[in-house]
TORFIPA-449976 format. One line per 4 residues: number of its first residue (from 0); their letters; for each residue x, y, z of N, C-alpha, C. Coordinates in steps of 0.001 Angstrom, whole numbers, plus 500000, padded with zeros to 6 digits. Layout:
% residues N
NUM = A = X:Y:Z:X:Y:Z:X:Y:Z | ...
This chain:
% residues 288
0 = MNPV = 500666:498813:500283:499938:499836:499833:500836:501201:499856 | 500423:502392:499244:501349:503429:499180:501135:503975:500560 | 502450:504670:500818:502554:505620:502206:501691:506866:502297 | 501354:507223:503390:500389:508292:503540:501429:509723:503375
4 = RSLS = 500984:510648:502631:501896:511798:502726:501257:512687:503338 | 502158:514212:503621:501429:515111:504097:501667:516228:503446 | 500510:517402:503399:501137:518645:502642:500772:519712:504187 | 501453:520480:504316:501389:521618:504843:500603:522726:504275
8 = ASGG = 499197:522743:504483:498369:523557:504221:498073:524797:505038 | 497192:525923:504368:496877:527175:505016:496526:526944:506330 | 497203:527865:507286:496643:527800:508465:497816:526651:509504 | 498703:526302:508894:499460:525377:509370:498666:523988:509381
12 = VNVA = 497755:523653:508993:497205:522144:509129:497747:521248:507977 | 498407:520141:508532:499008:519132:507999:497575:518173:507497 | 497530:518329:505875:496813:517575:505189:497293:516010:504971 | 496762:514887:505416:497125:513605:505054:496605:513234:503682
16 = YRLW = 497338:512301:502575:496643:512023:501502:497891:510749:500982 | 497029:509870:500166:497832:508749:499567:497791:509224:498206 | 498749:508654:497462:498709:509026:496193:499063:507648:495278 | 498355:506800:494729:498648:505548:493808:499270:506414:492358
20 = RPGA = 500523:506434:492308:501158:506628:491241:502705:505974:490886 | 502529:505137:490181:503571:504047:489785:504950:504707:489069 | 504782:505835:488317:505799:506582:487782:505671:507752:487711 | 505648:508159:486129:505153:509496:485913:503902:509914:486178
24 = PRRT = 503703:511372:486315:502343:511640:486482:501307:511343:485249 | 500138:510883:485749:499545:510328:484602:497698:511303:484849 | 496921:510756:484185:495565:511790:484429:494994:510937:486095 | 494417:511661:486478:494359:511865:488009:492689:511745:488426
28 = IVAI = 492579:510952:489375:491260:510779:489998:491650:511343:491647 | 490757:512278:492014:490702:512576:493620:489667:512165:494123 | 489819:511069:495262:488948:510772:495799:488515:511250:497116 | 487225:511437:497571:486950:512258:498562:486018:511533:499445
32 = HGLA = 486111:511455:500787:485571:510702:501423:484133:511533:501892 | 483321:510733:502882:482331:511148:503207:482195:511734:504869 | 480940:511860:505346:480793:512330:506746:481622:511613:507799 | 482179:512134:508778:483059:511530:509580:483852:510267:509308
36 = SNLT = 484520:510229:507909:485235:509087:507532:486563:509825:507384 | 487528:508834:506501:488637:509141:506166:489038:508485:504960 | 490302:508718:504503:490972:508397:503257:490676:506775:502861 | 490741:505915:504158:490806:504660:503828:489408:503939:503387
40 = RWSE = 488357:504963:503072:487195:504569:502329:487656:504071:500974 | 488498:504824:500359:488992:504215:499015:489939:503599:498983 | 490483:503042:499966:491661:502046:499545:491309:500829:498985 | 490504:500303:499080:489893:499015:498334:489449:499431:496994
44 = FAAT = 488867:500492:496675:488770:500950:495227:490348:500909:494355 | 491102:501729:495053:492494:501990:494445:493032:500608:494203 | 493017:499786:495273:493732:498613:495213:493107:497438:494085 | 491686:497545:493771:490988:496856:492930:490841:497133:491483
48 = TRLA = 490686:498832:491539:490070:499117:490204:491013:498893:488817 | 490730:498625:487784:491685:498502:486688:491801:500064:486417 | 491357:500957:486992:491663:502261:486155:493128:502703:486517 | 493400:501841:487672:495102:502024:488124:496050:501894:487117
52 = ESWD = 495822:501177:486458:496801:501002:485200:496873:502095:484400 | 495877:502958:484455:496215:504249:483340:495862:505701:484265 | 495277:505570:485610:495300:506901:486057:496003:506897:487455 | 496235:508078:487985:496716:508047:489365:495374:508273:490189
56 = ILSL = 495544:507879:491306:494779:508054:492245:494976:508708:493416 | 494457:509727:493755:494926:510708:494999:493592:510552:496142 | 493617:509803:497063:492652:510188:498096:493192:510971:499379 | 492432:511783:499750:492994:512681:500966:492018:512738:502281
60 = DLRG = 492469:512801:503360:491961:512990:504524:491329:514798:504718 | 490026:514640:504795:489685:516384:504565:490105:516974:505992 | 490426:517861:505808:490686:518640:507285:489949:518618:508397 | 490397:518147:509302:489490:517646:510421:489244:516243:510556
64 = HGGS = 489777:515382:509604:489476:513890:509565:491008:513103:509696 | 490787:512205:510047:491855:511304:510120:493246:511685:510237 | 494240:511765:509353:495592:512025:509564:495590:513493:509354 | 494749:514217:509199:494114:515674:508765:493802:516322:510099
68 = LHRG = 494240:516080:511357:493670:516086:512876:493728:517812:512796 | 492451:518426:512771:492135:519615:513318:490968:520002:513780 | 491031:520840:515024:489727:521062:515574:489301:522554:515668 | 489866:523104:514566:489398:524330:514187:488086:524789:513360
72 = RVGF = 488016:525804:512539:487191:525996:511435:487391:524808:510337 | 486381:524358:510044:486242:523371:508699:484876:523585:507713 | 484977:523110:506555:483724:523335:505998:484412:523352:504438 | 483543:523754:503678:483634:523775:502064:484846:524659:501565
76 = DEWC = 484799:526155:502563:485978:527061:501954:487389:526305:502500 | 487483:525681:503523:488777:525123:503918:489012:523793:503154 | 487999:523005:502909:488180:521558:501934:488523:521861:500568 | 487965:522836:499997:488231:522968:498573:489444:524017:498354
80 = ADIG = 489791:524527:499165:491156:525526:499508:492232:524164:499364 | 491916:523148:500342:493225:522217:500608:493363:521265:499248 | 491982:520931:498589:492368:520289:497430:493042:521063:496360 | 492972:522259:496247:493469:523074:495435:495173:523178:495542
84 = ELLR = 495306:523269:496794:496481:523328:497223:497346:521846:496973 | 496685:520774:497096:497141:519452:496820:497446:519354:495446 | 496452:519461:494607:496754:519625:493053:497645:520399:492516 | 498016:521714:493070:499300:522298:492933:500783:521730:493263
88 = AEGI = 500742:521099:494455:501580:520506:495034:502011:519139:494226 | 500998:518580:493774:501363:517508:492872:501478:517637:491339 | 501559:518967:491138:501623:518987:489557:500289:518659:488607 | 499464:518777:489138:497923:517835:488811:497114:519266:488218
92 = AEAV = 496988:519040:486861:496351:520382:486259:495087:520416:486476 | 494282:519096:486309:493172:518681:486272:492654:517478:486612 | 491698:517141:487301:491321:515931:487841:489900:515347:487747 | 489501:514385:487620:488361:513542:487786:488139:513497:489747
96 = LLGH = 486890:514028:490066:486909:514315:491394:485598:513112:491769 | 485920:512388:492513:485248:511038:492863:484748:511078:494783 | 483403:511588:494699:482895:511961:496247:481738:510887:496652 | 482102:510488:498089:480743:509527:498343:480219:510693:499576
100 = CLGA = 478762:510627:499763:478159:511640:500628:478702:512803:500779 | 479006:513321:501775:479702:514760:502162:480841:515018:500888 | 481568:513911:500583:482496:514173:499802:481892:514374:498252 | 480942:513983:497873:480062:514483:496584:479962:515727:496914
104 = NVAL = 479224:516289:497753:479125:517989:498029:480339:518551:497806 | 481479:518013:498278:482709:518914:498132:483157:518990:497122 | 482935:517727:496192:483009:518033:494762:482664:518808:494182 | 480966:518979:494103:480159:520272:493435:480882:521237:493855
108 = WFAH = 481286:521495:495160:481730:523377:495400:482933:523329:494763 | 484108:522307:494848:484880:522721:494086:484889:522728:492577 | 484130:521948:492301:483857:522439:490651:483135:523712:490178 | 482460:524494:491274:482041:525537:491193:483139:526505:491491
112 = RQPQ = 484103:526528:492328:484795:527642:492675:486185:527497:491545 | 486655:526101:491022:487812:526050:490291:487258:525002:489262 | 486692:525415:488655:485972:524518:487189:487073:524132:486266 | 488069:525072:486383:489244:524793:485223:489953:523524:485462
116 = RVKG = 489685:523336:486902:490538:522011:487546:490076:520593:487358 | 488722:520905:486934:487830:519491:487203:487575:519054:485883 | 487888:517808:485572:487978:517183:484113:486446:516622:484446 | 485977:515830:485450:484721:515464:485397:484457:515080:486822
120 = MVLI = 483015:514568:487173:483001:514296:488335:482091:512731:488618 | 482389:512112:489718:481615:510915:489838:481195:511475:491346 | 479819:511268:491431:478996:511544:492861:478179:510634:493034 | 478612:509993:494499:478245:508764:494890:477207:509131:495919
124 = EPMF = 475811:509243:496061:474794:509303:497150:475348:510913:497572 | 475237:511923:496526:475235:513235:497097:474200:513754:497887 | 474334:514828:498836:473463:514935:499949:472826:516595:499612 | 471714:516423:498934:470885:517680:498630:470100:517834:499757
128 = RQAL = 470188:519264:500506:469170:519611:501354:467756:519566:501200 | 467065:519566:500027:466003:519333:499244:465738:517703:499494 | 466608:516898:499531:466468:515421:499654:466613:514549:500888 | 467176:515414:501985:467517:514667:503040:466483:513960:503719
132 = AGEM = 466454:512760:504375:465519:511983:505001:465853:511393:506256 | 465013:510716:507140:465491:510135:508066:466089:510737:509293 | 467443:510209:509788:467737:510862:510720:468676:512221:510329 | 468929:512528:509182:469349:513853:508609:468152:514903:508725
136 = LKAI = 466795:514924:508566:465955:515418:508860:466029:516288:510188 | 466682:515384:511183:466456:516053:512659:467786:516858:512882 | 469027:516722:511562:469975:517638:511650:469672:518910:511348 | 468573:518955:510343:468430:520134:509569:467586:520993:510620
140 = RLRS = 466740:520168:511769:466074:520891:512699:466696:521585:513763 | 467835:520945:513609:468789:521362:515010:469864:522132:514534 | 469967:522613:513225:471001:523214:512482:471167:524357:513488 | 470482:525087:513620:470689:526415:514499:471265:526527:515842
144 = GIAA = 470932:525294:516221:471674:525082:517580:472881:524355:517443 | 473180:523671:516285:474569:523127:516092:475395:524211:515704 | 474928:525148:515079:475716:526556:514447:476170:527206:515949 | 475333:527167:516903:475493:528351:517806:476617:527691:518941
148 = VVPL = 476761:526227:519085:477755:525632:520030:479051:525543:519419 | 479060:525614:517800:480337:525190:517313:481263:525995:517920 | 481017:527378:517842:482095:528406:518043:482610:527859:519486 | 481806:527851:520293:482249:527318:521865:483151:526293:521990
152 = LRGL = 482854:525117:520863:483661:523756:521125:484900:524062:520381 | 485022:525023:519378:486111:525345:518768:487243:526268:519921 | 486691:527064:520561:487323:527717:521337:488094:527095:522579 | 487244:526224:523351:487301:525012:524381:488563:524040:523745
156 = AALG = 488451:523822:522385:489512:522882:522024:490855:523796:521755 | 490452:525125:521134:491778:525810:521267:492564:526174:522809 | 491867:525686:523671:492258:525723:525182:492840:524710:525495 | 492901:523508:524788:493381:522147:525126:491987:521663:525904
160 = LHRR = 491100:521927:525777:489901:520969:526520:489061:519987:525368 | 489663:519117:525005:488863:518181:524071:489690:516710:524377 | 488937:515821:523713:489690:514314:523823:490785:514396:523146 | 491953:513514:523938:493275:513268:523954:493443:512129:522840
164 = HLEM = 492617:511123:522963:492733:510186:521805:491662:509802:521027 | 492078:509892:519836:491044:509337:518723:491463:508315:517716 | 490406:507411:517611:490864:506267:516633:491083:506279:515052 | 491940:505576:514800:492231:505844:513202:491527:504470:512378
168 = IDLA = 490127:504773:512191:489173:503596:511593:489868:503350:510458 | 489947:501710:510390:490333:501463:508974:489014:501029:508231 | 488448:501793:507478:487124:501752:506911:487195:500348:505900 | 488180:500035:505182:488418:498717:504345:488275:497483:505312
172 = ELDR = 488499:497687:506331:488592:496402:507240:487026:496598:507683 | 486638:497644:508192:485296:497726:508844:484240:497292:507392 | 484410:497570:506090:483665:497154:505423:483728:495636:504789 | 484874:494942:505328:485040:493506:505299:483995:492836:506183
176 = EARA = 484190:493349:507503:483353:492882:508586:481924:493188:508389 | 481494:494054:507508:480444:494438:507131:479437:493294:506242 | 480433:492932:505242:479857:492040:504417:479783:490723:504647 | 480817:490595:505643:480714:489127:506463:479493:488819:506995
180 = AMTG = 479225:489913:507740:477736:490047:508410:476444:490087:507319 | 476531:490800:506255:475451:490778:505259:475411:489085:504790 | 476395:488307:504928:476295:486700:504141:475347:486249:505341 | 475128:486632:506416:474442:486138:507402:472880:486388:507341
184 = EGGF = 472235:486222:508327:470932:486646:508555:470950:487925:509338 | 471878:488569:509948:471678:489972:510217:471660:490936:509174 | 472113:490797:508082:471883:491878:507174:473098:493077:507230 | 472679:493773:506638:473594:494974:506674:473822:495757:507873
188 = PVAR = 475031:495788:508451:474752:496306:510189:474675:498108:509996 | 473355:498413:509479:472743:499913:509858:473584:500674:510842 | 473265:499804:512126:473164:500604:513520:474546:500993:513601 | 475707:500049:512858:477052:500791:513273:477258:501717:512240
192 = YSSI = 476941:501622:510890:477583:502670:510158:476473:503968:510209 | 475589:504063:511052:474707:505265:511250:474747:505579:512364 | 475985:505063:513137:475760:505380:514797:476626:506789:515128 | 476263:507656:515614:476608:508705:515795:478139:508546:516875
196 = REDL = 477551:507526:517970:478693:507244:519036:479945:506648:518181 | 479496:505730:517345:481001:505049:516472:481310:506119:515583 | 480686:507068:515197:481584:507883:514331:482365:508928:515104 | 482195:509153:516402:482749:510080:517125:484002:509134:517723
200 = RGVP = 484259:507836:517582:485443:507336:518001:486738:508091:517100 | 486744:508453:515943:487369:508713:514931:487282:510205:514654 | 486575:510796:515133:486921:512300:514643:486126:513073:515841 | 486748:514628:516034:486523:515228:517037:484935:515840:516863
204 = LTVY = 484365:516139:517965:483200:516447:518073:482783:517619:517135 | 483834:518787:517544:483389:519945:516826:483673:519964:515187 | 484406:518683:514918:484551:518468:513345:483318:517694:512692 | 482681:516908:513585:481371:516127:513358:480313:517345:513110
208 = LQDL = 480167:518250:514093:479109:519233:513776:479319:519802:512753 | 480639:520389:512644:480605:521317:511172:480505:520358:510010 | 480593:519335:510106:480246:517983:509019:478540:518243:508827 | 478121:518151:510029:476392:517929:509670:476232:519519:509161
212 = LAVT = 476728:520580:509431:476338:521835:509122:476391:521865:507579 | 477673:521413:506880:478139:521169:505621:476911:520551:504775 | 476810:519141:505496:476180:518256:504382:474505:518811:504671 | 474104:519764:505696:472651:520067:505657:472522:521457:505242
216 = GPLP = 473512:522132:504251:473897:523382:503852:473521:523359:502196 | 473603:524576:501756:473248:524663:500170:474384:524184:499343 | 474120:524051:498240:474886:523465:497036:474975:524582:496220 | 475913:524496:495343:475951:525689:494192:474851:525284:492874
220 = DLPG = 474956:526383:491971:473827:526395:491046:474236:525153:490255 | 473423:524051:489941:474004:523233:489296:474126:523002:487646 | 473242:523998:487269:473085:524344:485712:474481:524857:485254 | 475056:525821:485934:476497:526311:485967:477462:525277:485594
224 = LAGP = 477563:524185:486172:478497:523086:486566:478711:522683:485117 | 479649:522897:484250:480210:522230:483252:481062:520991:483306 | 480941:520012:482327:481899:519140:482283:480841:517617:482405 | 481512:516448:481981:480621:515237:482642:480547:514680:483973
228 = TLAL = 479204:514263:484290:479179:513732:485946:478699:512475:485690 | 479089:511552:486445:478395:509981:486706:477893:510045:488199 | 476636:509728:488243:475825:510190:489727:475448:508350:490143 | 475962:508152:491171:475419:506683:491480:474664:506875:492968
232 = LSSG = 473109:506497:492572:472343:506814:493919:471827:505360:494234 | 471889:505397:495620:471166:503976:496175:469667:503858:496097 | 468983:503059:496099:467702:502655:496185:466907:502868:498081 | 467826:503148:498806:467475:503067:500043:467036:504824:500403
236 = TAFT = 466499:504553:501605:466103:506071:502099:466584:506207:503142 | 467640:505742:503311:468256:505906:504921:468584:507518:505361 | 469107:508280:504379:469554:509823:504899:468885:510701:503436 | 468738:510079:502510:468262:511038:501340:467021:510047:500242
240 = DPEI = 466316:510808:499676:465160:510614:499012:465612:510406:497562 | 465957:509186:497003:466673:508931:495821:465926:509686:494329 | 464700:509771:494722:463852:510375:493367:463886:511773:493428 | 464082:512397:494539:464298:513922:494945:465704:514163:494293
244 = TARL = 466840:513260:494527:468146:513331:494476:468298:513290:492911 | 467701:512305:492137:467686:512197:490726:467043:513696:489934 | 465927:513933:490274:465312:515242:490093:466032:516345:489869 | 466847:516574:491284:468026:517849:491024:469023:517749:490541
248 = LAEL = 469741:516468:490167:470947:515934:489477:470504:516212:487871 | 469420:516189:487480:468928:516385:486248:469222:517984:485627 | 469544:518547:486692:469767:520170:486586:471181:520223:485704 | 471981:519144:486140:473379:518981:485600:473262:519043:483870
252 = PDCR = 474316:519746:483419:474319:519967:481958:474636:518336:481224 | 475398:517404:481993:475705:516368:481492:475804:515313:482527 | 474620:514558:482654:474840:513817:484109:474104:512613:483704 | 474989:511211:484245:474330:510072:483877:474075:509557:485484
256 = IVRL = 472915:508944:485266:472320:508538:486949:472344:506957:486622 | 472940:506193:487607:473055:505020:487811:472506:504468:489260 | 471576:503925:489277:470890:503236:490831:471370:502010:490934 | 471687:501965:492200:472158:500373:492972:471467:500063:493899
260 = DAQH = 471100:498889:494140:470708:498410:495177:471282:498528:496502 | 471174:499181:497290:471930:499833:498442:471351:500607:499336 | 471376:500638:500763:470794:501911:501762:471573:503232:501581 | 472833:503179:501393:473216:504431:501533:474743:504188:501323
264 = WIPT = 475509:503288:501757:476909:503218:501911:477173:501964:500276 | 477061:502734:499592:477436:501872:498270:478880:501463:498042 | 480006:502275:498529:481297:501491:498496:481243:500453:499513 | 480321:500038:500179:480344:499097:501157:479236:497789:500682
268 = EQPE = 478240:498344:500423:477142:497276:499770:477274:497053:498623 | 477746:497692:497639:477834:497336:496421:479106:497903:495573 | 480460:497297:496071:481908:497818:495870:481961:497287:494434 | 481560:496331:493863:481796:495701:492371:480979:496382:491568
272 = AMRH = 479869:496806:491868:478854:497369:490920:479356:498984:490787 | 479664:499365:492118:480391:500552:491727:481668:500827:491033 | 482428:499930:491364:483832:500117:490470:483524:499542:489063 | 482600:498913:488506:482259:498761:487255:481622:499952:486585
276 = AIED = 480756:500408:487181:480204:501746:486747:481301:502763:486630 | 482037:502979:487391:483020:504191:487296:483924:503591:486291 | 484180:502434:486298:485444:502317:485258:484692:502235:483661 | 483809:501723:483557:483114:501914:482444:482574:503319:482072
280 = WCDE = 482342:504244:482799:481961:505562:482594:483495:506466:481995 | 484492:505950:482941:485652:506739:482636:485987:506248:481210 | 486210:505178:480918:486406:504553:479722:485969:505451:478194 | 484632:505887:478692:483674:506003:477654:483978:507657:477586
284 = RFGR = 483838:508040:478853:484253:509746:478387:485591:510089:478110 | 486742:509415:478875:488065:509914:478656:488936:508672:478180 | 488522:507567:477552:489187:506585:476984:489999:505740:478014 | 490445:504622:477366:490959:503404:477977:492496:503739:477644
């Protein structure tokens, strides 16, 4: 497995990332994880996709997550700026953005802010405010309260009042355990993947709350986003309504929608179908 690298980004924050690049730079896919997640979300994809034969794959820990530990301000401004700095540092002129959940929203905002750097997008379960369902509706109702408490938590963290230990969760290993459970009678372990308590094992509370603010906030104007897009949507309604999501995605100028039988965690529940859909789309749009 390629070693984790580090970039000293704005504000003195070290942004951790992994780059699968066997030699000279090639076409690049930038893989962005979701809410309360980390770069290991894409370890399995990078290790198994045939795209690695002709594409470099860069995955990063968004500021505040995983190895990019930070308890200050995080959000689309900071995450998009960090991705831009990473692309410049690695000499990448443009990339295909691959994002899951919150990561898909980050991809949309980056495409809005730096369209010249975006070759295309793969959006897996994007989180449109208008389409949020289930537990995410509670986050919308609590949004003003969350926004009020976040500055206090950031201030306490700056004074050193925060948890001293956060676990580094290996999502590839967690996914293997989930699939083993799926072969039995228990089915997919929704409780583990949707548990706030489990999420907070690996992410600071202040970052988790800012993730919620980001994922329940607005997204850029979609008709203004040029370039090809592949959207992979689950059939489930754990966090979003797929029909509303599909209707909103239709506003993109060039978007193909593929629906998969999953509750929300497509990389976990449907890894092969996800991989094949991405590979076929990249071959078709950018050549093999």
